[in-house]
C-alpha positions in Angstrom: 87.0 70.8 52.5 89.7 68.3 51.9 88.0 66.9 48.9 87.6 70.5 47.5 91.4 71.1 47.9 92.2 67.7 46.3 89.9 68.5 43.4 91.5 71.9 42.9 95.0 70.3 42.9 93.9 67.7 40.4 92.4 70.3 38.0 95.4 72.6 38.5 97.9 69.8 37.6 95.8 68.8 34.6 96.1 72.4 33.4 99.9 72.1 33.6 100.0 68.7 32.0 101.3 69.7 28.6 104.9 70.5 27.6 103.9 73.6 25.6 102.0 75.0 28.6 105.0 74.4 30.8 107.2 76.2 28.3 104.8 79.1 28.2 104.9 79.4 32.0 108.7 79.2 32.0 108.8 82.1 29.6 106.2 84.1 31.6 108.3 83.5 34.7 110.9 85.6 33.0 108.4 88.5 32.5 105.1 89.4 30.8 104.8 88.7 27.1 102.3 88.9 24.3 101.4 86.0 22.0 103.8 87.0 19.3 106.7 87.1 21.7 105.8 83.7 23.1 105.4 82.3 19.7 108.8 83.6 18.5 110.6 82.3 21.6 109.0 78.9 21.4 109.1 78.6 17.6 105.6 77.3 17.5 102.5 78.3 15.5 100.4 81.1 16.9 97.3 79.0 17.0 99.0 76.4 19.2 100.3 79.0 21.6 96.8 80.7 21.7 95.1 77.4 22.4 97.4 76.7 25.3 97.1 80.3 26.7 93.3 79.8 26.5 93.5 76.8 28.8 95.9 78.5 31.2 93.5 81.5 31.4 90.5 79.3 31.9 92.2 77.7 34.9 93.3 81.2 36.3 97.0 80.4 35.9 97.7 83.3 33.6 95.9 86.5 32.9 95.8 88.7 29.8 95.6 92.5 29.7 94.7 94.2 26.5 97.2 96.9 25.5 96.4 98.4 22.2 95.9 95.6 19.7 98.0 93.1 21.8 97.2 91.0 24.9 100.0 90.9 27.4 100.1 87.7 29.4 101.3 87.4 33.0 101.4 84.7 35.7 98.5 85.2 38.1 100.5 83.8 41.0 104.3 84.2 41.3 104.3 80.9 43.3 104.1 79.2 39.8 107.8 80.1 39.5 108.6 78.2 42.7 106.5 75.3 41.6 108.4 75.0 38.3 111.7 75.2 40.2 110.5 72.4 42.6 109.5 70.3 39.6 113.0 70.8 38.1 114.6 69.7 41.4 112.4 66.6 41.5 113.4 65.8 37.9 117.1 66.3 38.9 116.6 64.0 41.9 115.1 61.3 39.7 117.9 61.7 37.3 120.5 61.3 40.0 118.7 58.2 41.2 118.7 56.7 37.7 122.4 57.4 37.2 123.2 55.8 40.5 121.2 52.7 39.6 122.9 52.5 36.2 126.3 52.8 37.8 125.4 50.1 40.3 124.1 47.9 37.5 127.3 48.5 35.5 129.5 47.5 38.5 127.5 44.3 39.1 127.7 43.5 35.4 131.5 43.9 35.5 131.7 41.6 38.5 129.7 38.9 36.8 131.3 39.1 33.3 135.0 38.4 32.9 137.1 41.2 31.7 138.7 40.7 28.3 142.5 40.3 28.4 144.4 42.5 26.1 
């Protein structure tokens, strides 16, 4: 059972491992959209958006419902919104750590190097 869950997680994160797919999910977190809406908001070619939506559909991350001549895409699980928020928080934490390290490095450098006299 553990191996199955780990395999699912690995496949799930592989499906998310593309910046355009992440952007699509962020847009769908705001509400359902069709390909043209997504394409316009992203400013990308329709074929690129369609390709990424196909991958997300294959992994059951989004679903598409035909309405007339358009397909409306939606997140299959609203927990995706929380996952994206957690990913943003992790990014922010890493950024804070990096800034802290840079500040410490700068302080150490100033201690070692003499200050120019004006």
